[in-house]
C-alpha positions in Angstrom: 4.2 1.1 45.0 1.0 -0.1 43.8 -0.1 -2.2 41.1 -3.5 -3.3 40.2 -3.1 -6.9 38.4 -6.8 -7.5 37.9 -6.9 -4.4 35.6 -7.3 -5.4 32.0 -5.0 -3.6 29.1 -7.0 -1.9 26.9 -6.3 -3.0 23.5 -8.0 -2.3 20.0 -7.4 -5.5 18.0 -7.5 -4.6 13.9 -5.8 -7.5 13.0 -8.3 -9.2 10.1 -5.7 -11.6 8.6 -2.8 -13.6 9.8 0.7 -12.4 8.7 1.4 -13.9 5.2 1.9 -12.8 1.6 -1.6 -12.5 -0.3 -3.2 -11.3 -3.7 -4.6 -7.8 -2.5 -6.6 -5.4 -4.6 -6.6 -1.8 -4.5 -9.9 -1.4 -2.9 -9.7 2.4 -2.3 -7.6 5.3 -2.2 -7.5 8.5 -0.3 -6.0 11.6 -1.2 -4.4 13.8 1.0 -0.8 15.4 2.3 1.6 14.5 4.7 2.8 16.9 7.5 5.5 18.0 5.5 3.3 19.3 2.6 4.1 16.1 0.5 0.9 14.5 -1.6 0.2 11.1 0.0 -2.2 8.6 -1.1 -3.9 6.1 1.7 -4.2 2.7 -0.1 -6.9 0.0 1.3 -5.8 -3.4 0.7 -8.4 -6.5 0.1 -7.7 -9.9 -0.1 -8.4 -10.8 -3.8 -8.0 -14.7 -3.4 -7.8 -17.8 -1.3 -8.9 -18.3 2.2 -9.5 -14.8 3.2 -11.1 -13.3 0.2 -13.0 -10.0 0.6 -11.3 -9.6 4.0 -9.4 -5.9 4.6 -5.7 -7.1 4.6 -4.0 -3.4 5.5 -3.9 0.2 5.0 -0.8 1.3 3.5 0.3 4.7 1.9 2.3 6.1 -1.1 4.1 9.4 -0.5 5.1 11.5 -3.1 8.0 13.1 -2.0 11.7 12.9 -3.1 12.2 10.5 -0.2 9.3 8.3 -1.2 9.7 8.2 -4.8 11.9 4.8 -4.7 8.9 3.0 -2.9 6.2 4.6 -4.8 8.2 3.6 -7.9 8.3 0.0 -6.8 4.7 -0.7 -5.6 3.4 1.1 -9.0 5.7 -1.2 -10.7 4.1 -4.4 -8.7 0.9 -2.5 -9.5 1.7 -2.9 -13.3 1.6 1.1 -14.0 4.5 3.2 -15.3 7.1 3.6 -12.9 10.0 4.9 -15.1 10.4 8.4 -16.6 7.9 11.7 -16.1 4.6 9.7 -14.8 1.4 11.2 -15.0 -0.8 9.3 -12.8 -4.5 9.8 -10.5 -5.8 7.8 -7.6 -8.3 6.1 -9.8 -5.5 4.3 -11.8 -4.5 2.3 -8.9 -8.1 1.1 -8.2 -8.9 -2.6 -8.6 -5.4 -3.4 -9.4 -3.7 -6.4 -7.4 -0.3 -7.4 -6.6 1.6 -10.0 -4.0 1.4 -8.1 -1.1 3.2 -8.6 2.5 1.2 -8.6 5.7 2.6 -8.4 9.1 1.0 -7.4 12.6 2.3 -4.1 14.4 1.8 -3.3 17.5 2.0 0.5 18.8 0.8 2.4 22.1 -1.8 5.5 21.4 -1.3 8.8 23.4 -4.3 7.6 24.9 -2.3 4.2 26.3 -4.4 1.7 24.3 -2.6 -0.8 22.7 -3.6 -0.8 19.0 -2.6 -3.8 16.8 -3.1 -3.4 13.1 -1.6 -5.1 10.1 1.1 -2.9 7.8 2.8 -3.4 4.9 6.6 -3.7 5.0 8.5 -1.2 3.0 9.4 -4.0 -0.2 6.4 -5.6 0.4 4.8 -5.3 -2.9 5.4 -7.6 -6.0 3.8 -8.3 -9.3 1.3 -11.3 -9.6 3.3 -14.2 -11.0 2.1 -15.2 -14.5 -0.2 -18.2 -14.3 -1.8 -17.2 -10.9 -5.9 -16.5 -10.4 -4.9 -12.9 -9.4 -3.4 -12.1 -13.3 -6.5 -13.4 -14.8 -8.9 -10.8 -13.2 -9.1 -8.3 -15.8 -7.1 -5.1 -14.8 -8.4 -1.3 -15.9 -7.0 0.0 -18.6 -4.0 2.0 -17.4 -4.6 5.9 -17.9 -1.2 6.5 -16.2 1.0 7.8 -19.0 4.9 8.1 -19.6 5.6 11.6 -20.5 9.2 11.5 -22.1 11.2 14.2 -23.5 14.0 14.0 -26.1 16.5 14.0 -23.6 17.3 10.9 -21.1 15.2 11.2 -17.9 17.0 11.2 -14.4 15.8 10.7 -11.3 15.2 14.1 -10.8 13.2 14.2 -13.6 10.5 11.9 -11.8 7.9 14.1 -10.0 7.7 11.6 -7.3 
């Protein structure tokens, strides 16, 4: 067996803020699709206040599929958008909105063998900004997202995501 102890590991470190919970602003949305063909929006989260203001916290995704519906609802609700019944929403409706977001580092090995470190948001990592915090006082865009209600009671199957 031969091993080179002097060789340096190839590490790409994209961790820009330490682990913690931050008031984050949705700075950019990139619509796309998953491999399965479901609509997916990539969200760029930027720290909105505190010591790390202006730094990119993480990229996260919303997947509008049956399986992703529960998390999408939780994230939209944390951002102050409609999250019940049938909802019509566009990517721009999220831009500029803030939420309390848990950020934690993650590490994985790329197919090329490099170690990649980046921040991620856990499944339940979004919460509404508490009343009385700086993040809440910032003007939020007017919600364009609308709930579409019918005469009958909406069920989970009626929600498009």
